[in-house]
N, C-alpha and C positions, 0 to 999 in steps of 0.2 A: 715695276720696272718700266722704263720709257723706251725700250727697244734699242736700236743701234744708233750711236752718235758718232759722227765723223768730224774731226777738227781739221779744217783745211779744205778749201774748195778749189784747189788747183787741179791739174791733170789727175793726180793720184786719188785724191779724195772724191772727186766727182765720178770717176770711173768706178770706184769702189761702191758708191751708192747704187749705181745701176747694176753692178755685178751681184749685189745682195739680192736684188729682185730676180735676176736671171738664175740665181742659185735656189730660188723658191722661198726666200724669206718673206713672210707676209706681215710682220710687225711693223712698227713705226721706224722710219729712217730719217734722221735729222742731220743735215749738212750745214756746217758753220763756216762762213767765209769772211775774212777780214776786209776784203775790198768791196766797194759799193756797186760792183758790176755783177752781171751773171758770170758763171764760170767761163774762162776763155783760154785759148791756146797761147803759149808764150813764144814759140818759134817764129810766128809771123810778125812779131812786133817790129823787127828791123826791115820788113818788106813793105814800104809805104806804097800806096796806090794813089796816083794823082796828088802826091804830096801829103796825103793823110795817113796816119798810123792805122793799121788794120786792127780790128778786134774780131777775131774769129771765135765765135762761141763754141764751147765744147758741146753744149746742148741748148735748146731753146727753153724758155720758162715753162711753156706748155708741156714740154717733154718731161720736165721735173714733176709737174702737177700730175701728168698722166701716170707716172710711175709711183705716185704717192710719196714723193721725197720732199720733206719740208726743208726749204733753203732759207737759212738765216744769214742774210748778207750784211756787211758792214759791222760785224761783230767778231770779237776774238775771245778765246778762252783765257780767263784770268787766273783760275785755280782748278787743280785736279786733286780730288780726294779718292784714291783708289780703294781705301778701306770702306768708305761709304758708297762708292760707286757713283760719284757725282762730279759734274763739271760746272764751275761757276763762270758765267759769261760777263763780258765787259759792261753790259747794261744792268747787271745785278741779278739777273735770273739764274737759277740753279736747275740744271737738268740731271735727272737720274738716267743711268744707262744700264742696259743688259750687257752689252759689249761695246768697247770704244776703239776707234781707229785713230791713231795720231798720224796725220798726213800734213804736218806743219811745214814741210818743205825746207828751204834754205833761205838765208838772208845774205845780202852783200857783205863781203869782208870790208872793214872800214879802214881808211887811211888815218894815220896818226900825226902827220906833219902839220906845221903851222899853215892855216888856210885850208885845211882838209874839207871844211864845209862848203867850199866853193865848187868842189867836184860833184858832178851829177852821177847818180847810179843809173843803170840801164837794166831793169828787171821787170818792172810793172808797166802796164799800159799808160798810166799817168806819167811815169818817168820818161817813157818813149815819146809821148806827146810833147813834153817839155823840151827834150833835146831837139826834135825835128822842127819844132816851132821857132827855134833860135838859130837855125843854120840855113844856108843858102849859098848860091854860087859866089865864090870869092871870099867866103868866110873861112876861118881856120879852127880846127878842133885838135886838141891833144888828148890822146887816149892812153891812160895809164893801165898797162897790162896787155900783153900780146898773146892772150889765150884765144880760145875759139870765139868767145863773145866779142872781144875787142877786134879781132881780125875780121869777123863777119860785119861788124859795124863799120870798120874802115872801108871795106869794099863797097858798101852801100853809099857812104859819104863821098867816095871818089866818083861814083856814078852821078852824083849831084854837083860835081865840080867844087867840092869842099876840100880845102887843103888839110892834110892829115899828118900828124906826127904821132909816133907810138913809142912810149917809154916802157922798157922792160928790164927788170933787175937781172934776169938770166942772160946768158950769152946767145940765146936764140929764141925764136917765138914758139908758141904752142906746147911748151913743156914736154911732158912724157906722154901726153894723150895721143899724139899723132906720130906715126912712124917717121923716122929721120928722113928717108928719101922724099916723102911727100911734104914734110915740113920745109925742106929746101926748095921744092918746086913752088909751094905756096908763098914762101918768103920772096922768091925771085919774082913771082907774078905781082905781088904787092909793090915791090921796088920798081918794077917796070911801069906800074900804074901811077907812080909818083909819091907813094907813101914813104916818109922818112922815118927810119928806125934809130932808136937810141938804146943800145944794149949795154948790159953790165953797169947800169946806173939807176939809182933810186931817186925818189922825189924828196928834196930838202924842204921845199915850201911852195905854196900856190898863192899867187898874188894877182893884182889887177891885170898885169900884162901876160900872164901865163905861168909856166912852171920853172922853178929853179931846181936844177938837178944836183945830185950830190957831188959832182965834179965842179960845181960853180957855174956851169953854163945855163943859159936861159932859153927855154923853148916858148916862143910867142904863140898865144892862142886866144881866140875870142871865147872859146868854150872848152872846159875840161871835163872829161868823162872818166870815171873810175870803173875799171873792169878787171879787178885784181882777184876775182874768184868769189866763192861763197862759203859760208859756214852753215852746217846743219842747224836748224832752229830747234834747239833742245831745251830751251829755258823752262817751259812748262813741265816737261818730263823730269828734268833735274830737280825742280822745286818739289815735285811729288815723290821724289826718292827712287825713281826708276834708274836702272843701270844704264849709264851712258858712256860714251867715249867719243870717237869721231862719228857721232850720231847716236840715235836711240838704239841700244843693243837689243837684238832679237835672236830667237832661235831660227832654225831653217823653215819653220812654219810661220814666221813673222810675228810670233808672240813675244811680248816684252817680259820683263821680270815681274810685272804686276799681273795678277789674275784678271782675265777678260779684257786685257788691253793689248792691242796690236799696233804695229807701226809699218808704214810703207812709203816708198818714194824717196826723195832727196834727204829726208831726215833719218832714214833707217839704215843702220849698219847690221847686216845680216850675217849670221854664223856661216863660216866657210868650211866646206868639208876638209880642207887642208889645215884648218886651224885659224883662229882669229876671226875678225869680223870685217866685212867688205861693204863699202857704201858706194853706190853708183849714182851718177848724176846724168840722167838722160831721159828723154821723152818716153821711149819705149819701156824703160825700166819702171818709170812711174806708173805706166798702165799695167804692165804684167804683174808687178808686185801688188798693186791695188786689187786686181782680179783674184790673185791667190789669197790675199788676206781676207777678202770678202767671203770667198767660199769657205775658208777656215772659220770665220766668225759665224757662218751659217751651219757649221757642224762638221765640215770636212777636216782632213789632216794632211793636206798637201805640203810637200816641201818645195821651196822656191829654187828653181834651177835654170832659169832662162839664160840664154847666151847674151852677154852685153852687146849692145849695138848703138851706134850713134852716127849722125851725118852732119855735114856742114856745107853750106853753099857760099862760095866766095867768087865774085865776078861770074864768069860762065863755067866755073869749075865746081864739080860736086865730089865731096870726100865722103866715103863710108868706111867704117871700121866695125868688124864683127869679132867678138872674142876679146882677149886681152893679149896683144902682141908684147913680147918681152925681148930684151936685148940678147938673152941666151938662146932664143929660138933659132932654128935653122930657117933661112929665108929662101923662098923660091919666087923668082920674078916671072911674070907672064905678061906679054904685051897684048893689047887689044885694039881694035879699030877706034874705040872711043877713049882710050887712055891706057893706064897700067894697073896691074893687080899684083899684090904681094901676098904670098901664103906663108904661114908660120907653122913650123912643125916642132913638136917636143918628143924626142926619142922616136921619131918617125911618124908620129900621129899628128894629123892636122888639127890644130887647136884655135887658129885665128886667121883672119883674112882682111885685107884692106884694099881699097881701090880709089884712084883719083883720075877723073876724066871729065869729058864734056857733059855738063848738066847731069841728068839722071841716067846717062848711057850705060853705066856699069851696075845699075841696081839689080838686074836679073842675075848677073854673075855673082854678086855678093849674096843674093838670096840662095842661089845654088850652093855657094860655099858654106853658108850657114847650115844647110841640110847635110852637106858632106861632113862638117864638123860634128853635127848631132849624131851622124851614123858611126862616129868613132873610127874612121878609116885611117889606114896608113898607105897613102897613095904612092904610085910610081912618080918619082921626082921628074922624070923625063916627060911623062904624060901631063903632069901638073903644069909644067913650064911651056908646053907646046900649045899655042893658040888654035892649032888645027884639031886638037882633041877637045870635043865638046864636054863641058863640065857635067852636063846632064847625062852623058854617056858614062862618065866616071861614077855618078850617083847610081845609075841603074846597075852597073857592075857591082858596086858595093852592096846594094840591096840584095842582088841575086846571090852574092857570096854569103 
């Protein structure tokens, strides 16, 4: 056996490699990455510095060497044989594995309209460099898709005095990921910054002059960016006969339907205690699932139960959401000097929280809210809404009880 093999050198795969060492695994660890770069963080791609796209390494090459992690960059897995316990690589090599982690991530959802190839994706460092090399003051960009990625990119472009139009098939931006109150505030801020929105309309075609919408109108643009979401990269797993759906299906311990094969990150759909499988797309989820999967590959039997959390920076506003807010939840609003918080209760129990404020000003409150949620408390609604009642005091009371 050739030890542990990890397919995918993004956040999840790279963190899993180090977590194996932290768990005490001493055999060989091989990390396979399709890009020609060292593993890097994706969130900073939209945050240019002096006009240049950042590449923030997850780790240095010498750190990989020190941990005895073999990194095979610029390669992809072409074939998986779970019966033989082997992975065929794009360069013809075949690796045997003791256990395998699929951390293949997600790929951009593709447009299907005429001229779709003219639209640029915004997911990798190379794609980010292409976009930012072609924009500047006075230029115009049309972004298809008003989700988190599209809205974040729009805020950066407006800061560079680039004209921005956003096309969204839904009647509002940000879909179901962001609470309605904060969606309205972010939408209003973008509009105040000069972003033009085109809701309830799809893309009929993309041409030299820009985008023709389904109502026949034309949105002029020097550059078109597609940000219509992602799909889990499950092709390798499907071809190998693994159970898949909206991702590679796993049990609560992140084990797939094949022996000794695990999955984590954007590609994994994890069994939910309430039934079905849930797939999360976030930086923290990629890390925490990777660490759980690695410990289980090393012999543990931990169930994955981390609270979902994500953030988004748009202009000087910072959004954070912990848990899964639902329309049926009871909402308690709390004002703060730095912005606003919303708490979500299910049958009296705190299950989620969200905040929108200046920069990272609400980060401490959201962290305390996460701890309150983990404690499983049913707080006083009056105290929860009162900004004079410190959340840390509520947490101490809950722990004491």
